[in-house]
matplotlib code that plots the C-alpha trace (Angstrom):
import matplotlib.pyplot as plt

x = [-4.2, -5.8, -6.1, -9.8, -9.8, -7.5, -9.3, -8.8, -6.3, -8.8, -12.2, -12.8, -16.0, -15.6, -18.5, -17.0, -19.2, -18.2, -14.5, -14.9, -16.7, -14.0, -11.3, -13.1, -13.2, -9.6, -8.6, -10.5, -8.8, -5.4, -6.3, -5.4, -7.7, -10.3, -10.6, -12.9, -15.0, -12.9, -9.6, -11.0, -12.3, -8.9, -6.8, -8.8, -9.5, -13.3, -15.8, -17.1, -20.8, -19.9, -17.9, -20.8, -23.4, -21.2, -20.4, -24.1, -24.9, -22.1, -23.3, -26.9, -25.5, -23.1, -19.9, -18.9, -19.4, -19.2, -17.7, -20.0, -17.4, -14.6, -16.7, -14.3, -15.3, -14.1, -14.8, -18.1, -19.2, -20.1, -16.4, -15.6, -18.5, -17.0, -13.6, -15.2, -17.1, -13.9, -12.1, -14.8, -15.1, -11.4, -9.9, -6.4, -7.0, -8.8, -5.9, -3.2, -3.8, -2.9, 0.0, 1.4, 0.8, 2.8, 5.5, 5.9, 6.0, 8.8, 10.9, 10.2, 9.8, 6.8, 5.2, 3.1, 0.9, 0.1, -1.3, -0.6, -2.9, -1.6, 2.0, 1.4, 1.4, -1.6, -1.0, -3.9, -2.4, 0.3, 1.2, 3.6, 6.5, 6.6, 10.3, 10.9, 12.8, 10.3, 8.8, 5.2, 2.7, -0.9, -3.3, -4.4, -1.3, 0.1, 3.7, 5.4, 5.8, 9.2, 10.8, 9.3, 10.1, 6.4, 6.0, 9.0, 8.0, 4.7, 6.1, 8.7, 5.8, 4.6, 5.8, 7.8, 4.8, 2.7, 5.4, 5.7, 1.9, 2.0, 4.8, 4.0, 6.5, 7.8, 11.6, 12.3, 10.9, 10.5, 13.7, 13.7, 17.5, 20.5, 19.5, 16.2, 15.8, 15.5, 14.7, 12.4, 15.4, 17.0, 13.8, 13.6, 17.2, 16.3, 13.2, 15.4, 17.3, 14.0, 12.8, 16.1, 16.3, 12.5, 12.6, 13.1, 14.6, 14.4, 17.4, 16.6, 15.0, 12.0, 12.8, 16.3, 17.2, 14.5, 15.3, 12.5, 12.4, 9.6, 8.3, 5.3, 2.0, 0.8, -2.7, -3.9, -2.5, 0.9, 0.3, 1.8, -1.4, 0.1, 3.3, 4.3, 7.3, 9.2, 10.2, 13.1, 15.7, 18.8, 20.8, 19.3, 19.9, 23.2, 23.9, 23.2, 19.9, 18.7, 19.4, 17.1, 14.4, 14.5, 13.9, 10.9, 9.5, 9.7, 8.1, 5.2, 4.8, 4.6, 2.1, -0.2, 0.3, -1.0, -4.0, -4.6, -4.6, -1.1, 0.4, 4.0, 4.4, 1.1, 2.0, 5.4, 3.7, 1.3, 4.1, 6.3]
y = [23.1, 22.2, 18.5, 18.6, 19.9, 17.2, 15.7, 12.8, 13.2, 11.6, 13.0, 16.4, 17.0, 16.2, 16.8, 19.2, 18.1, 14.4, 15.4, 17.2, 14.3, 11.9, 14.2, 14.2, 10.4, 10.2, 12.7, 10.9, 7.6, 9.3, 10.6, 8.1, 9.6, 11.3, 15.0, 17.9, 19.8, 23.0, 21.1, 19.5, 22.7, 24.4, 21.5, 20.9, 24.5, 23.9, 26.2, 25.0, 25.0, 22.9, 20.4, 20.3, 19.5, 16.8, 15.2, 15.2, 13.3, 10.8, 10.2, 9.6, 6.8, 5.4, 6.4, 8.6, 8.5, 11.4, 10.8, 12.7, 13.0, 14.5, 16.0, 14.3, 12.5, 9.0, 6.6, 4.7, 1.1, 1.3, 1.7, -1.6, -3.3, -2.2, -3.6, -7.0, -6.9, -6.1, -9.0, -11.3, -10.0, -9.8, -13.2, -11.6, -10.3, -13.4, -15.7, -13.2, -12.6, -16.1, -16.3, -13.0, -13.9, -17.1, -15.2, -12.8, -15.6, -17.4, -14.3, -12.2, -9.2, -7.0, -8.3, -6.3, -6.9, -4.2, -3.4, -0.7, 2.2, 4.5, 5.2, 4.5, 1.4, 0.9, -1.3, -3.7, -5.9, -5.1, -7.8, -6.2, -8.0, -8.6, -7.6, -4.6, -3.0, -3.3, -1.5, -0.3, 1.0, 1.8, -0.2, 2.1, 4.1, 5.1, 5.3, 6.0, 2.6, 3.4, 3.7, 0.6, -3.1, -3.9, -1.3, -2.5, -6.2, -5.4, -2.9, -5.5, -7.6, -4.9, -4.7, -1.7, -0.3, -0.6, 1.2, 3.9, 4.4, 4.5, 7.1, 8.9, 11.6, 11.8, 11.9, 12.9, 11.0, 12.3, 11.3, 11.1, 10.6, 9.6, 5.9, 6.2, 6.4, 9.9, 9.2, 6.7, 5.2, 4.4, 2.8, 0.7, -0.5, -1.5, -3.4, -5.5, -6.7, -7.5, -9.6, -11.5, -12.3, -12.6, -10.1, -6.4, -4.5, -1.0, 0.1, 3.2, 4.9, 6.3, 5.9, 6.1, 2.8, 0.7, -2.1, -3.9, -7.1, -7.7, -10.4, -10.5, -12.3, -13.7, -14.6, -17.4, -15.7, -15.0, -11.3, -9.6, -8.6, -7.6, -8.1, -9.1, -7.6, -7.8, -4.6, -4.6, -2.3, -1.9, -3.2, -6.7, -6.6, -8.5, -11.0, -14.2, -12.9, -11.5, -14.9, -16.6, -13.9, -13.9, -17.7, -17.4, -14.4, -16.2, -19.2, -17.1, -15.3, -18.6, -19.9, -16.9, -17.0, -20.6, -19.5, -16.9, -19.6, -19.3, -22.5, -22.0, -25.4, -25.0, -21.6, -22.9, -25.7, -23.3, -21.0, -23.9]
z = [-2.1, 1.2, 1.9, 1.8, -1.8, -3.3, -6.3, -8.6, -11.5, -13.9, -12.7, -14.3, -12.4, -8.8, -6.4, -3.8, -0.9, -1.5, -1.6, 1.7, 3.3, 2.2, 3.5, 6.9, 7.0, 6.0, 8.6, 11.3, 10.3, 10.8, 14.3, 17.0, 19.7, 17.6, 16.8, 17.7, 15.2, 15.7, 15.1, 12.0, 10.6, 11.1, 9.9, 6.7, 6.0, 5.9, 7.6, 10.9, 9.8, 6.8, 8.9, 11.4, 8.7, 7.1, 10.4, 11.4, 8.2, 8.7, 12.3, 11.0, 8.9, 11.5, 9.7, 12.6, 16.3, 18.8, 22.2, 24.5, 27.2, 25.1, 22.3, 19.8, 16.7, 15.8, 12.9, 13.4, 13.1, 9.4, 8.6, 10.4, 8.6, 5.3, 6.3, 7.1, 3.8, 1.9, 3.5, 2.5, -1.0, -1.8, -2.5, -2.4, 1.2, 2.3, 1.2, 1.9, 5.6, 6.8, 4.5, 5.7, 9.3, 8.8, 7.0, 9.9, 12.4, 10.4, 9.7, 12.8, 10.4, 9.3, 6.2, 3.7, 0.7, -1.8, -5.3, -7.9, -8.4, -11.1, -10.1, -6.4, -4.2, -2.0, 1.1, 1.7, 4.5, 7.0, 9.6, 12.2, 13.7, 17.5, 17.5, 19.8, 16.9, 14.0, 11.1, 11.4, 8.8, 8.0, 5.8, 2.9, 2.8, -0.6, -1.6, -4.9, -6.7, -8.2, -4.7, -3.1, -3.3, -3.7, -6.5, -8.4, -8.1, -9.8, -12.3, -13.4, -14.7, -17.1, -20.7, -21.9, -23.7, -20.5, -18.6, -21.1, -21.1, -17.3, -17.1, -20.3, -21.3, -17.7, -17.6, -14.0, -11.0, -7.5, -5.9, -2.1, -1.7, -3.8, -3.5, -5.3, -9.1, -10.3, -14.0, -15.8, -17.5, -14.1, -13.0, -16.2, -15.6, -12.0, -13.3, -15.6, -12.6, -10.8, -13.8, -13.8, -10.0, -9.2, -6.3, -5.6, -2.7, -1.4, 0.7, 2.7, -0.4, 1.4, 5.1, 6.6, 8.4, 6.6, 4.2, 2.2, 0.1, -2.3, -4.6, -7.1, -6.7, -10.0, -11.1, -13.4, -16.5, -15.0, -14.5, -11.5, -9.8, -6.4, -4.4, -0.9, 1.0, 4.2, 6.0, 8.5, 10.1, 8.0, 11.0, 10.3, 6.6, 6.6, 3.8, 5.8, 7.1, 3.8, 2.1, 4.7, 4.4, 0.6, 0.6, 2.9, 1.0, -2.3, -0.8, 0.6, -2.8, -4.6, -2.2, -2.6, -6.4, -6.4, -4.4, -7.1, -9.8, -11.0, -12.4, -13.5, -15.2, -17.0, -18.4, -19.5, -21.4, -23.1, -24.2, -25.4]

ax = plt.figure().add_subplot(projection="3d")
ax.plot(x, y, z, "-o")
ax.set_aspect("equal")
plt.show()
């Protein structure tokens, strides 16, 4: 199916023009130097006249700009305005950004914050390391939760019934290499370890040479609402360094959880 025609798994009646418009915006966001009308039409498999009309409407509302010199389209000012509004509205992002910035300064590694959407992780904050050899990423990217440290950190906070509801009758999982879980039962076994230790890791399960550590962010009721992680080259994932990074990661996760209203001692007294 062409990228422009991807639709929601839950919406039975998608509006095709909206789907195409969203595909255009997503495509523009992934184009570092903008993109021409002809290129967009070819890459998205949408007719040039349709792309032209949609782009003209997006330009009218400042969602898209046209560079007169290169005739290439780029994202407009309205998108930036939305990002600023999202940062103001989302308490998780507002409190998470300074905590992740501090975590990256202390560790020298790239830090990430993400949430679960269905079976995927969506990355909301990525603070890149200044180290010449570092991990990079893109805010808004989606990755399968079962293969990521962030995803497992959040999934470990779900009950077995919630996990079964999420994965339904699925037995096999998309396995990207021999290190990632290929069945739901393998995933459940990994999540038991995450619950016991309080952190998760992903050792080259999606990207060769990349190691990630993750820990959950809890809200006022103790639910894992999000997770924070550190991404680093596997060459720096020796036992001594991982011990240091794990300590700083758990400290940052606890700090952000407190900002979200989590009180470990209060919940312990309630359950006693």
